[in-house]
N, C-alpha and C positions, 0 to 999 in steps of 0.2 A: 409061540414062535420066538426063538432066542434072538439076541441082538444081532448076532452075526448072520444068521438066516434072514432076519428082517431087512438087514442091510442089502443083502443079496437079492431079495425079491424086489426091494425097492429100485435097485439098479436095473433089474429086468422090466420093472414098470416104466422106468424112465427110458429105456432103450425102445419099448413099446411107443411111448409118446413120440420119440424121435422118428420112428417109422411112420408115424402119422403126419410128420412134418411140423411138430410142436416142439419148442425148446422147454425143458422142464425147468421151472422157476418156482412154483408153489411148494410149500412146504408139506412133505409127504409123511404123515404121522398118524393117521386115523386107521383104526382097525375096524372090524366088522360092527361092533357094537356102536361105536361112535358114528360110523357111516349110516347105520340103520336108524340111530337116534335123531340125526338131522332130518331125515325123511319123515320119521314118525312125529316129530315136533312140527314140521310143515303141516301135515294132515290134522294132527291135534285134535282127536275126538271131543275132548273136554271143552276146547275153546269153541268149535263149531256147534256143540250141542248147547252149550250156554247161550250163544248168540242166536241160534237159529231154530231152537226146539219150539218156540212160539209160533213161528211160521209153519212148522209141520203139523202141529196138533191143532193149531187155530184155523187152518184151511182145509186139512185133511182128516181131522179127528184122530183118535187112537189108532185106527187101522192104518194110518200113515206109516206105522212101523214097518210095514211089509215092504215099503219102499227101500228100506236100508239094505236088505239082502240082494234086492235087484241091482241097486247101484254098485254094491261090493262086487257082485259077479261081472257086471259089465265092465267096471273098471280092472277087474282081474284080466280080462281079455287085453286090454290096454297095457296093464303092468307086465303081462307075459311077454308082450312085443318089446316094451322098453327094457326088460331085464336082458333080452338077447342082445339088443342094441348096446346096453351099458357094458355087456362082456366083451362085444367086439370094440366099442369105442369109449373107453372110461375117461371121457374128456370134460372139462369144464363147459357148460353151455348146453349140455344135454340135448333136448330136442332140436335146438338150432344146429348143433354140429351133426346129428344124426341125420337130419332132413338134407342138409348141405352136401354131405359125403355121399348119400344113397340116391338122390334124385337129381336135382340141379340147383344152381346157386340162387336161382329167383325164388323157389319155393322155400329153400332153406332160410334165405334172408327174411322173408316175410313171415315164416313161422317163429324165427327169433324176435323179429320186431314186435309182433302181436304179443307174444309171450312175455317179453320184457315189460311192456306197459301194464299188462295184466298183473304181473308180480308187484310192480311199484305201487299199484292202487290197492292190491291186497295188503301190503305192508302198512299202508295208511289205514286200511280198515281195522286190522288187527290191533294197532295202537290204539285205535278209538275204543275197542272192546275192553282194553286195559282199564280206561277211565270208567267204563260202566260197572266193572267189577270192583274198582275202588269205591265207587259211589255206593255199591251195595255193602261193603265193609263199612263205610262211614255211617251208613243208615243203621247198620247193626250196632255200631259203637255209640252213636250220639242220638239216634232216634230221628223221627221226621223234623224238618226245620220249623221254627216257630210261625205262627200265623203271619201271613204277609211277607215272611222272609222268602228270597228266592232259593230253589232247589240248590242243593249242594254243588252239582256240576254247572249250574248257571250263575253261581255267585263269583264275585271277583277273586282273582288269585292274589297270593300276597304281594306281587309287584304292583298291582293295580292296572296292569297293562291289558290283561284279557281275562277270560273266564277259567275257572278251575277245569272244565273239560278240555279247553285248548291246551292249557298248561301241562296237564297230565299226559295228553297224546304226544305232545311235543317233547316233553322230558323223556318219555319212553324211547322215542326215536333217537334221541341225542345218546342215551345210555347204551342202546343196541348198536349204534354206529361206532362208538368207542370200542366196544368189546369186539365187534366183527373185524374192526380194523387192526386190533391189537395182536391177534393170532388165532389161528385155527385150533390150537389146543385149548385156549381159554373157552372158545366157542364150543368146543366138543365137550369139556368138562360141565359147563353149565347145562348143556343140552342133555348130557347123560342124567345129571342131577334132576332136571325138569322131567324127563321120561320116567326115571323111577318114581318120582312123586306122582305123576299123572297115573301110571299103571297101577301102583298100589293103592292110591287115593280112590280112583274109579272103582276098582275091584272091592275096596273096603266098604265104600258107601253103597255100592249096589248091594252087597250082602246084607248090610245093615237095613236097607230099605225093603229088601225081600223078606227078612225075618221078623222085623220089627215095626214096619210101617206100611204093611200091606192093606190096602183099602179097596182094592178092586178084584174082581174074579178074573180069570184068565181069559174069559169069554170077551173082556173088554178090548183085547187085541185084535178082534175082528169087528168091533163096534164102529160105525161111521160117526155116531153121535149126531146125527143131522147135518153134517158137512154138506152133504149133496143139496141141501136145500138152496144153498148160494150159488149152484151151478145148474140150475134147470131141473132139479131132481135126479141128475145123473151122477154117479159117484166117480166115474173115471176122470172127468175134469177136475174134480176136487183132489182125487188121489194125484193127478199130475202137479197140482200145486203143493201138496204135502210132500212130495218127492224132493222139493228144493231143501228141505232140512238135510238130506243125504247129499244132495248134489253140492251144496255149499260147504262140505266138509271133505269129501272123499276125493281129493287130488293132491298133487305135490310129491307123490311117491317117486317121481323121476329125479327128485333132489338126490338121492343116493347116487345116481349116475353123475349129476353134475359136480359132486365132490369127488370124482373118480381121480383127479389129478393129485388129490391130497390124501388118498387112501392107498394103504399097503396092499399089494395083491388085489388091485382093483378090479381086474377082469373077472375075479371070482366073488369078491366081497360086494361090489356095487350092485350086481344082479340080485344077490341075496337079500341085500338092504332093501332094494325096490320091492320085492315080493313079501319080506317079513313085515315091513312097515305097513303095507296094506292089509295083509291077512290078520295081523295082530290087532290092527285098528278096527277091523271089521268085527272080530270076535269081541273085544271089549266094549266097542260100541253097542253091539246087540245086547248084551247082558245088562249094561248100564241103563240103556233106553227102555227096555222092558222093565227094569226095576223102578225106574222113574214113573213110567205110565201107571203101573199097579200101585204106586204110593200116593197118586193124586187123590185127594179126598173128594174133589167135585170136578168131573170132566168139563161140564158147561162152563164153570167158572175159569178153568185153565184156558179152554178155547177162547173165552172172551178176552182173557188177559194177553194171550198170543195175538189175537186180532187187533188189539190196542197197542201193540209193539212193545209189550211187556217181556219179562223173562220168567214164564211159569216153571221152569225147571228150577230155578234158584229159589222161587217162592215155595215150591213143593218141598225141597230139601230142607230149607231153613225153618219151615213150619213143622216139618215132620221131626226133625232132629234138634230137639231143644235141651237135650241133656248137656250140662255142663262138665267139661273135661279137666279143665284147669285155668286158674285165674279169671273165672267167670265167663271163659270162651265156650261157646256151644259147638256141637257137631256140625251144625248148620253153618256157622261162621267158619269152622275148619275147612269146609267144603269151599267157601269162597277164597280162602287162602290157596287152597290147592289150584283152584281155577286161576287165580292171579299168576302163581308160578307158571302154569301151562301156557296162559295166554303171552306172558312175557317171552318164554322161550320159543313160542311159535312165532312171535315178531322177529326174534333174533334169527331162527332158522330161515324164514322167508326172505328176510333182507340179505342174509348169507347166499341163498340161492339166486337171488336178483343180482347182486354184485358179481357173481361168478358168470352169469350169462352176460352182463354188461362187459365184464373183462374179456370174455371169449369173443364177443362180437367186436370189441375195441382192438383186441390183439390182431383180428383180421383187417382191422382198418375198415369195418363196416358200420360204424356209427360216426356221428360228428364228433370230431376231437378224438378220434379213435385211439391214437397212440397214448393219450392221457388216461384213458380208462383201461388200456392193455397193459399199463406200467404196473409192476410188482415192487412193493416197498422191500428194499434190500434188508432192513432189520428185521421185520416181522414176517416177511415172505408171504404177505397177503396182497390182494388187489385193493389196497387202501384207498385209492383215488375213486374207484368204482363204488366202493363201501360208502364213502362220503357222498358221492353224487346221488346213490340210491336213497340215502337218508334225506338229503335235501329235496329231492324230487317228491319223496313221500309226504314231507311237511307241508308242501305248496297247496295241496287240496284243503288241508285243515286251516291253513291261514286265509285261503281265498273264499271257500264256500263253507267253512266251518266243518268241526268234526262229524257232525250228523250228515252233512252233504258228502263228506268222504266216505262215510259208511255205505250210503246209498250207491256210490260209485262202485263200490265192491261188488255189487249185484252184476253189474256190467263186466267186471273183472273175471267173475266166475265163468260167465260165457265165453269170454276171451281165452281162458285156459282151456276150456273144451274145444273151442275152435282150433287153437294152435296143436293140441292133441291130435285132432282129427287130420289136420295138415300134414303132421308128421307121419301119421299112419298111411295116408295117401302115398307120401314119398317112399316109405317101406314097401308099400304093395307094388309100386312100379319097379322097384329093385328086384323084388321077389320074382316078378315075371320076366325080368332080364336075366335071371339065374342066380341071384344073391341068396344066401351066401354060399359059395363054392367050397369055402373052408369052414369048419366048425370052431367057435369059440368055446369057452368052458361051459357056458350055459347056451343052449340051442334048442329050437323047438322042432328041428327036424321036418318030418312030412307034415307036422301039426301047423307049421309057420303060416301058410296061406290061409287055411280055414279060420285060425284064430285071428289073423290080420283083417279077415273080412268080416268077422264078428265084432271086433274092435270098432270098425268103421260103422256098421250099421248101429251099434250102441250109441256110438259118439254122435252119429247124425241124428238120431232120435232125440237125444238129450239136447243137442243145440237147437232143434225144432221146438221143444219144450220151453227152454230158456228164452227163445226169440219171440214167442207169442206175448202179445200186449192186450191191454184193456180195450176191447172193441168186439162186442158181441155181433155186430153187423159182418165183421169179417170172419170171426173165429167161433161164433155160436157160443155154446156153453163153456168153451175153453177160453173164451175172452172176457169173462166176468170180472167182478170187482176185485178178486184175489190177485189179478195180474197187476194191480197197483202195488202190491208188495214185491212181486218177483221181477217186473220189468216196467218200473215207474216211468212216467213221462218226464222229460228232461226240464220242463218248465215248472215241475212241482216242487223242485228242491235246489236248482241251480240259481243261487242268489249271491253273486259275488259281494263279499264284504257285507253281507246282511241286506243288500240293496236289491229289490225285486225289479227284474228287467221287464219292462213292458213290451208286448209283441213277441215274447219267447214262443216259438213254435212248440206245440204239443207232440213231441217226437219221443219214441220209445228209447230209454237210455241205451239199451244194448246195442241197437243199431245205429244210434247216433255216435256212440264212441267208436264202433267199428269204422263208420263212415269217416270220422276225423282222423283216426290213426292211419287208415288206408291212404286217404288224400296226401297227408304230409310224407307217409312212407313211399308212395309212388313218386312224388317229387324228388325226395331225397335219393331214392334208389336210381332214378332215371339220370340224375345229375352227377352223383358221386360214387355210385357202386357199379351200376351196370357198364361193362367194358373195361373197368379197372380191377374186377374181382378175378381171383384165379380161376382157372378151369376147374370143373368138379373133380375131385380126387377119384382115383380108381379104387373101389370099395374094397376089392380083395388084396391088392397090393398095399393098400393103407393100413389094413388091420395089423400087420406085423406078426401074424401068427406063425409064419415060416421061421422067424427069427426067435420068437418068444418060446415057441414050443407049446 
C-alpha cells in the first residue's frame, strides 16, 4: 500500500470510528503483520509451553498432547466469532466494546471489568516467568549455587532491598511500561522481532529434536504413562488436568481486534490477525510439543519433575542439545535465550492489550478516574496513563504476596479470561437472535454465524467447568483429586501478604474466590457510578458505519 493510499484508508478508518461515536486519537500505523504479531505474542506458545508443559505431562502423561488440537479447535469457534466482531467494530477494548454494543450495557461492562483484571494478573504472571527463564540462563552459565547458599532467585538483589526474583519481575514491568507508553511503532517493532525469533526458533528446535534427539517411539503420544493412577484409575479426569497446558496458552487472539484503532484498514486486517494468530500458534505448537515429547529420555522422570513444579521442557532441550555453537554457548542455552525474548514480548503485548482495554473503559467513563485512563498522550499518541496504571497494578501482587503468589493468581486469571469470552459470546448470541448483522462487514460468518456461536458457547462452558473444579473428591469424585491443587489451588495455600501467614484463612478455591471479589466490588461500583449514567446501548447496525465506509 502506497503512502497516499494508506493515508486514504486511514481516513476511511477514522470515519468508521466517528460513525461509532469515537473520536480518533490513537496513532494509526500498524499493518497486518504488526497487528497479527501483537496477538501472536499474547498467545506466545513458547512462553506458555515453557511455563505449563510440566502441568500437562505431569498430570496427564504424554497422551495429554491430544488436548492441544481440542483446545485449538474449540478456540477457533470463539476466534471466528471474534473475527466477525473485529471486522464490524475494530475498536480498542475488544470484547468490552463488542458486548456493550451488541447486547446491553450491564453485560458489556461486567465483561470488560472481569477481562481487565484477568489481563492485569496475567501481566504479573508472565513477568514472573521472565525471572524463571533468567534463572535457567544463570544456572547454565554459573552452575548450581554453593552448598548452603540460597538459590539464585532467592538471593538478595544488588540493592539489598529484595530478592532477585522480585527485582527481575519488577524490572521487566518497568521496561515494558516505558516501551508501551513510548509509542505503538516501537511496540510493533519489538513484537515483530520477537515473533520472528519465536517462529524461527521453535521451528528450528523442533526439527533438531525430531532428527537428532528422538528417544521415544510415536506410540508414546497415546501413552498415559500411568497418569490415571492418581485419578482413581480413570484417564478422563487425568486428561482434563493435562488439558490445562493448552488452556493456559491459547487465548488472547482478540488482541488483534483491540489494536484496531491503531491499525490501517482495520476492518480487514484485524479479523485476519485474530485468525492467523490462533491458527499459526496451533500449527507451531503442535509440531514443537510433539518434538519435545519424542525427545524426552525418561517419561517418568519428566512427569515427576512436572508434578514437583519444575520445567521438564527446558530440562529436555538443555540436556538434548549440548552442542556448542559459539563462545561456549550450547543449543540448549540458545533455546533459553529464544524463550527469554518470547516471554518479554509476551509481557509487552499483554500489557499493551490491558492498557487499551483500560483506555476504552476509561474513555466511556466506566472506570474510577475514567477520564484519566481515557486520556491520550498528545506526543506519543498512546494511552500512556492507562499503560502506567496497568504496570503499577501488575507490580502490586509481586510486592504483596511475592512473585510465586502472583504466578498462582494467574491460574484464576486464565479462568476469568474464559469467563469473559463466554459472556461476550452470550451477548453476540442475543444479538443474532435479534437479527444482527443486517449488514455484512468484510469478514462475516453468514448462515454459519449462529451454529458457530453456539459451539463457541458449548466449548467455553465446558472449559470454565473444568477450570472451576477444585480439590474435593467428595464433590467431584475422580475429577477432584490432588491434581486440582495445581489447577485451582486453595487461596490459603499461597496468599501470604508480605510473607506473613494469615491464620484462619478459609480454604476457598482461588478461581471462585477471585470471581467473588471482583464481582462484589464490580457490583458496588456499577450500581453507584455506572448504572443510570451510562449511555443507552448503541444501535448495532447504525453504529457499524458500513453504509458510509462501503
